N, C-alpha and C positions, 0 to 999 in steps of 0.2 A: 845354200844347204851346208852343213858343217859335218865334218866327221867326227869320230870319237875323239880325236886329238884337239877338236875346235880350231883345226886348220881349214879355212876356206877352200872349197874346190877351185882349181882354175877353170877361166872362161875363155879358152883359147878360140882364135876366130875360126881354126879349122874346123873343130866341133859344132860351133854356132851355125857355119854355112853348109854342113853335113846333112844329107838326107838320110842318113844311116838309122835303122830302129834298132835298140838293144833292148832284149827280152830278157827279163830277170824271172826265172823259174825258180819258186821256192819250194823245198822238200824237206820233210824231216826223216825221210828213209836214207840211209847210208849208202845204198848200192845204186839206186835209180829212183826216179819219181813214180808215184803210185799210176798216174794215169797219162802224164804229158811227157813223153820221151822227147828229149831235146831235139833229135833229127826229125822226127815227125811234126814238132812245133814249127820248125824252120821249114818244112816243105809246104806248110798251111800259108806262109806268107809269100805274096806274088814275087816271081823271078827277079823282076826289073828293080825291086828295091833291095837296097844293101843293108846288110842285116849282121847280128852277132847275138849270141846266146850265153848267159851266164847263168850257171846253175849254183844255187846257193844252198848248200845243207845246213841250216839252221838247227839250234837247240843241239849240237853236234858234240856235245860232251863226251869225253871217252870213246870216241868212235874213230880215232886215227887209223886204225889198221883197216876198217870198213872203207873208209873214205880212200885209202890207198887202193884198196880193191876197186872201188868205183871209178877213180882214173884210169886203172888198167881195163875195165870193162868197156869204157867209152872210147878208148884210142880207136882212131879211124873214122869216128862219126863226121869231123869236120872234113875228112877227105870226101866223104860220100856225099855231103851237101855243098861242099865249096865254102865253107862258113866257119867261122870262128866259134869255136864252143870252150867254154872256160868253166870249170868246177873250183868252187872255192867252200871252206869250212867257216861257219859262224857259231861261237858257244851261245849267243843270246837268242832270243825268240823271233817271231817272224818280222817285226818292225826292224830289229838290227839287221836281219837279211836283207831287207829292202833297201835300207840305208848302204848297205855294202855293196850291194848289186849295182845301184845309182853310183857310187863311187868309182867302181871299176869299168863301167860302161863308158862308151865313148860317143855314143849315138844323140842325135837331137831328139829323137822320139824315143820313149821309154814306155815299155809293156810289161806290166806286173802280173805275174800269175800263180796262185797256188796250185803247184804241179801235182798235189796228192787230192785233188778234187776233180770229180769227173766232168768238167766243162767239156762241151764239143767243141773239137778244134775248127768248126766251121765258124765260129765267132772270131776268131782270131783275124782272118783277112777282112771282116766286117770292121773290127775295131781299128785296124791299122788305117784302112781307107778312109774312116770316119776321122782318126786324129790327123791324117795329112790333109784332108779337106779342111778341117776346123783347128788349126793349132792352138788357139786360145780356150779350147775344150778340154775338161777332163771326160774321157770316156770310161763309162763303167758298164760293167757285165752285170746285169740287173735281174733278180729273180721276181721282181714285182711290178713289171710294166706289161703292157699288153703284149699278148703272143709268147710270154715266157712258159717254158716247160720245165720244171724241176722234180726231183725224185721227192717222194713220199718221206717224211720225218715221223719219229713218233710225237704224241701230241704234247707230250711236257717240254720236249726239246723244242717244238715249235712255238709252244706259247713263251719261253724265256727268250727265243729269238724274237718273237714280236716285240716284247718287253723292252728287249736290247734295243730295237731300231727305234722304237717309241722314244725312249730315253735320249737316243743320239738326235732324232728329228725335233723333238719338241724341248729338251732339256739342253741341248747344245744349239738349238736353232738352225739345223740343217734340214730346213723343211723343203727344200727344192730338189731334194734327192730321195728316192722311193728306197734304194738299197744302200745306205751309207755304210754297212757292213761288209761289202762284197770284197771279196779277195782277188779280183781280176778287173784291173783297169790300167788306162793309158794315159799319157800326157805328154807335153814337151818338157825339155830340161829347164827351160827358163822358169817354167812354173813352180817349181820346188827349190830353185837357187837358193832362196832366202830362208828356207824351212830348217830348222834343226829338229831331227827325229828325236823324241825323248820317250815314247811309250814303251811298254813292257809285255805288251801281247801282240794281237794280231790286227789291230785297228791303225793300220797305216794310211788306209784311205780316209778314215774319219779324221785323222790328225792333220792331213794335207787340208782337206774341207774346213776344218776348224780354224786353222792357222792362217789360212788364205783369207776366210771371210774377216777375221780379227784383225789382221796385218793391214789388209788394204780394202776398206769397205766401198770403194769406188773402182775395183779392179773390174776387168773385162771379161774373166775366166769364169764361163758357164759350164754346165754339167750335160752331157747327153748320154742316156742311158740306152743299151742294147738288151734286148732280151735274151736271156739264155735258154738254150734248149740242151738239155740233158738226157742222153740216150739210156745211161746206166741207172737203173731205178732200184739196185739191189744193196749195194754196200753205202752205208752211211757212217760218218765220223762220230764217235761218242763225245757227247759235252762232259768234260770233266771240270774238277773244281778248280784247277790252275785256269782254265779259260775265263770262268766266272769271276775269279778274283781278279785276273789282268784286266779283264773289260771294266770292271767297276773302279779300279785303280787308274786306269786310261782315261776314263770318261771323268772322274772327279779331277784329275790333273787338268785336263782340257778346260773343263769348267773355271777351275782356279787360273788358268793361263789367259781365258778371256776376260776375267774379272780383274785381274792385273793389267790386262792391257787396256782396258775401258778406263781404269783408273788413271792409268799413265796418260792416257790421250785426253782425257777430260782434266788432268792436273788436279784431281781431288787430294786434299790435305790429308797427312797421314792420321790425324786425329779423328777425321770423319769416317776413313776405312775401319778403325778400331771401333768405333761407335757403331758401324753396320756389323761388324763382327760379334760384337757384344749383343746387339738386339737379337741378331740370328740365334746365337746359343741360348739367350733368354727364353726366345719362343720355343726351342726345341726343348729346353728344360720343362717348360710349362706343358707342352703336348704330351711328353711322356709322364708327366706327373698326373694329368688327366687320363691317361691311359691306365696307369696304375689304379687311380680310384675307380675306373670301369670295371677292372677285375672285381674289385671288393663288391660294388654293387651288383654285378652278375652273380657273384656267388651268394650274396646275402639273400637278394630277391629271389633266386631260384629256391633256396633252402627254405625260407620263410613261406613262399607261396606252396611249396609241397607240404610243409608242416600244418598251415591254416585250413588248406583244402585237401584233407586227405584222399578224396576221390579222384584228384586231377592226376593226370598221367605226368610222370616225371619228364617226359621229354616235352611236354607242353609248358612246364613249370621252366625248363632251362632255356625254351624258346623265349618266354615272357622276360627272362633275366637278360637274355642277350639283347632285345629290343630295347629295354630300359635302360641298359649299360651303353648302347651305342647312341641313345637319344641323349643321355646325360653328358656323354662325351662330347656331343655335337655342340649341345648349349654352352657348357664349360668352355670350349676351346673357342667358341664364337664370342663369348662375352670377354674371357679372362686371356686366353692365348693371343688371338687375334684382333681382340678389342674392336670388334664389328658391332655397331649399336643400331643397324637397319633390321627392325623387326616386321617390316611390312609382310604381309602373308605371302604374297608371290615370292618375293625375295628370299624369305625364310623356308617355305617349302622347296624352291630349287636348290638351296644349298644344302638342305637336309638330303634330299634325294642323291645329290652328288657325293655328299658324305658318306651316304650308305652304299654307293656304288663303290667308291675307291676303298672302304674298308673290306667290301666282299672281295675287290681285287687283291688287296693285301694278304686276305686269307689264301685266295688261289696262289699266289707268289709264295707264301710261306709253305704250303703243301707241296707244290712243284719243287722246291728247293730242298725240301727235307728228301723227296723221293730221289731226286738227282744225286744228292749227295751220298745217301745211303745205298741206293742201287747201282751206281754208276762209278762213282768215286770211293766207295766201300769205307765210307768215315762213319764211326761209332754214331747210335742214333743220338745219344746226348748232346755230342758236338754238332751233329748235324742240324737238330733243333735250335741250339743256341743260336747258330750262324744264321739260319732261316729267319728266325724271330728278329734279329738284329737289323738285317737286310730289308725285311719285309716291313719292320716298324719306321725305318729310315725313310722308305720309298712313300709309304702311308703318310708320313709329316709333309714330304718335300711336294708330294701330288695335292694334298689338301691346302697346302699352303698356296700353291699356284693355280690350282683349278677351283677349289671350292670356296676360298677366300679371297683370290685374286691379287695377291700379293707377289712381288717379286721374290725369286727363289732366296737372292743374297742379301737381305735387309732385315 
């Protein structure tokens, strides 16, 4: 692993032989974590295990005074539990805080936890015990395995979360983990020693998983997921625009990281790389051109039908226009964009159903994003609509490219 100055961390023999566990607690609150006070977290770890805790106050711009107050308010915590407790400020986001906490830690085992989320402290000894018993594993506190019990969240936020996990699992090929966006996970220091954290948001676990899989496809690192049991079902964290933007940025950068690593490993010539980029952009341009033609067909068909048949309900005319535009979009994309010449009835119908389903999903994504941007982030409707259309259109293109027409994303 590399620090912000690009200096490798020292790998001294004492640290390597140590059985100490370093807990990195991440919080945005200047005074203390919302749910996981350091001394209570420490008492959750078995006494016989040597431990330290590093509380990282991330995103701490202009909070110097509050941070000083936090230090004063926690004086004596270490004496009460006979353990080292360190507070540190980081101006960056969650990933920057994770990196800083790892740099300052000395333990062989590292547990990272978002201290502003209501994880049950019962899960801490389970994760520590599992990690010590399986040092080649990454231990993940999971919301989506059997026996997990988590708080209810609003439908829109839940939908966006499911889309984000789907992108991580299938777009980045992290299929062996049901909760790749978890903010509570544990690992040994050796697992991340060669990883340089470059994310801008909260996806520290996702970055570790992608880079381990990419850097060493024959590695022995596995993942064990432990079910979360949340007792607090009242308070939920709002999903803001920055989180959506940072997640999109991190996923795109991790995708590019995988592409670059594969090209390097396969020793692909630069001209071939350029050819693939040109092909991708060409197909994207064709797809969006077809989409624009679909809008014209939709409007023209709906308007003409309502004029030719005066007794038809305008809703029926509009529905006919939508179906006709989707059908024309599918046929044009099949023939022109993706150059698929297989018109056997079974294959054609299967692709059409997939295309229709993904177009419907794109509409749901667009509506959900507009709602989140306007209601939660208070962004003007005009800007929210533009952002939502761009994100939904791009996801529609990528999903149809991969699922409907069976192509690799980057080609």
